[in-house]
C-alpha positions as CSV (number, residue, x, y, z in Angstrom):
1,M,0.2,0.1,0.0
2,S,1.4,3.6,-1.1
3,T,2.4,5.4,2.0
4,L,-0.2,8.2,0.9
5,A,-3.3,6.0,0.6
6,A,-5.5,6.2,3.5
7,P,-6.8,2.7,4.5
8,N,-10.3,1.8,3.9
9,A,-12.7,-1.3,4.9
10,G,-10.4,-3.5,2.5
11,F,-7.5,-2.9,4.0
12,L,-9.3,-3.1,7.6
13,L,-9.8,-7.3,7.1
14,R,-6.9,-8.1,5.1
15,H,-5.0,-8.9,8.5
16,P,-6.1,-9.3,11.8
17,A,-3.2,-6.6,13.2
18,H,-4.7,-4.2,10.8
19,L,-8.4,-4.7,12.5
20,I,-7.1,-4.6,15.9
21,A,-4.9,-1.6,14.8
22,L,-7.6,0.4,13.6
23,G,-9.7,-0.1,16.4
24,F,-12.0,-2.5,14.4
25,G,-13.0,0.6,12.1
26,A,-12.4,3.6,14.6
27,G,-9.6,4.6,12.7
28,L,-11.4,4.6,9.5
29,S,-13.3,7.7,11.0
30,P,-12.7,10.7,7.9
31,V,-13.0,13.4,11.0
32,A,-10.5,12.7,14.2
33,P,-9.8,8.9,14.5
34,G,-7.6,9.5,17.1
35,T,-10.6,10.9,19.2
36,V,-12.7,8.0,18.0
37,G,-10.5,6.0,18.8
38,A,-10.4,7.1,22.3
39,L,-13.8,7.3,22.8
40,L,-14.4,3.5,21.7
41,A,-12.7,3.0,25.2
42,I,-15.4,4.5,27.2
43,P,-17.8,1.3,26.4
44,T,-15.1,-1.0,26.2
45,A,-14.1,-0.2,30.0
46,A,-17.8,-0.1,31.1
47,I,-18.1,-3.3,30.1
48,L,-15.2,-4.8,31.4
49,R,-15.7,-3.0,34.9
50,S,-19.2,-4.5,34.8
51,H,-17.5,-8.2,33.9
52,L,-14.3,-8.4,35.5
53,P,-12.6,-7.7,38.8
54,D,-10.4,-5.1,39.0
55,G,-7.3,-7.5,38.7
56,A,-8.7,-9.2,35.8
57,F,-9.4,-5.8,34.0
58,A,-5.9,-4.5,34.5
59,I,-4.5,-8.0,33.1
60,A,-6.9,-7.4,30.0
61,I,-5.1,-3.6,29.6
62,V,-1.8,-5.2,29.6
63,V,-3.0,-8.4,26.8
64,F,-4.3,-5.0,24.8
65,L,-1.3,-3.4,25.0
66,L,0.7,-6.2,24.1
67,L,-1.6,-6.8,20.9
68,G,-1.6,-3.0,20.2
69,I,2.5,-3.3,20.1
70,W,2.0,-6.1,17.6
71,A,-1.0,-4.7,15.3
72,A,0.4,-0.9,15.2
73,Q,4.0,-2.6,14.3
74,V,2.5,-4.6,11.8
75,T,-0.3,-2.3,10.3
76,G,2.5,0.6,10.3
77,R,4.7,-1.2,8.3
78,D,1.9,-2.2,5.9
79,L,0.6,1.6,5.6
80,G,4.1,2.3,5.3
81,I,4.0,5.3,8.0
82,P,5.0,4.0,11.3
83,D,2.5,5.9,13.7
84,H,-0.6,6.5,10.8
85,G,-3.1,8.4,12.1
86,A,-5.7,5.5,11.3
87,I,-3.9,3.5,13.9
88,V,-6.0,4.3,17.1
89,C,-5.4,1.3,19.2
90,D,-3.2,3.4,20.9
91,E,-5.5,5.8,22.1
92,L,-8.0,3.3,23.0
93,V,-5.4,1.3,25.2
94,A,-4.2,4.4,26.9
95,F,-7.3,6.2,27.8
96,L,-8.7,2.4,28.8
97,A,-5.8,2.5,31.4
98,V,-6.5,6.1,32.4
99,L,-10.8,4.8,33.0
100,F,-9.3,2.0,35.2
101,F,-8.5,4.5,37.6
102,V,-11.2,7.3,37.0
103,G,-14.0,4.9,37.7
104,D,-17.6,5.5,36.0
105,D,-18.2,9.0,37.2
106,R,-19.2,10.6,33.9
107,L,-17.8,14.1,35.0
108,E,-14.6,12.6,35.5
109,I,-14.5,10.6,32.2
110,A,-15.5,13.7,30.6
111,V,-12.6,15.8,32.3
112,A,-10.0,12.9,31.7
113,F,-11.1,12.5,28.2
114,V,-10.4,16.4,27.3
115,V,-7.2,16.3,29.6
116,F,-5.7,13.2,27.7
117,R,-6.7,14.3,24.3
118,F,-4.8,17.5,25.1
119,F,-1.8,15.6,25.5
120,D,-2.0,13.6,23.0
121,I,-2.9,16.2,20.4
122,V,-0.2,18.8,21.7
123,K,2.3,16.5,22.5
124,P,4.3,18.6,25.3
125,P,7.8,17.3,26.2
126,P,8.2,14.6,27.2
127,I,5.3,13.0,25.1
128,R,7.1,14.6,21.9
129,D,10.3,13.3,22.8
130,L,9.3,10.1,22.7
131,D,6.9,10.1,20.0
132,R,9.9,11.5,17.5
133,R,12.6,9.0,18.5
134,M,10.5,5.4,18.8
135,K,9.1,4.9,15.4
136,N,7.7,0.9,16.1
137,G,4.9,-0.6,17.2
138,F,6.3,-0.2,20.9
139,G,6.7,3.9,20.1
140,V,3.2,4.2,18.7
141,M,1.7,2.6,22.1
142,A,4.1,4.4,24.3
143,D,3.5,8.1,23.7
144,D,0.1,7.7,24.3
145,L,0.8,5.8,27.6
146,L,3.0,8.7,28.7
147,A,-0.2,10.9,27.7
148,G,-2.3,8.7,29.8
149,F,-0.2,9.1,32.7
150,C,0.0,12.7,32.3
151,T,-3.8,13.2,32.7
152,L,-3.7,10.7,35.7
153,V,-1.1,13.5,37.3
154,V,-3.2,16.2,36.4
155,L,-6.5,14.5,37.9
156,A,-4.7,13.8,40.6
157,V,-3.4,17.3,41.4
158,G,-7.1,18.6,40.4
159,R,-8.7,16.5,43.1
160,R,-6.2,17.9,45.8
161,L,-6.8,21.3,44.8
162,V,-10.6,21.0,44.7
163,G,-11.2,19.0,47.5
């Protein structure tokens, strides 16, 4: 596939890694695919939280992370761009990890989402540095995990200051 070509539904189904990396189709969104991928974490977290104890939820995140590293590596290679915008498994997994700590309060989820997207889009240092240095499946996932960590720090500071 050409490095300039956008993936389509056919590409999505060519390899299981593509299906995972493109967030089961969320990455095909013509508008803000990363945002759509992160939004997919909200119902995923609700399902996991309602069916699994916390330990199993955490293990699921680790499994999704490992699958995401593999899927992002394969899909980035096949697209010719290591961190193609259609690869959204990184947003999904990182925001899912944030939601593990945030819980199910709708206001906190909304605030966490806005803060996470800020860090993911703006990529302030050290997120930007990590994003520039690592151009492989692990790097694709790592910068979003760092954005998730920064989100949790902001939320923790906000909780301390507010109440």
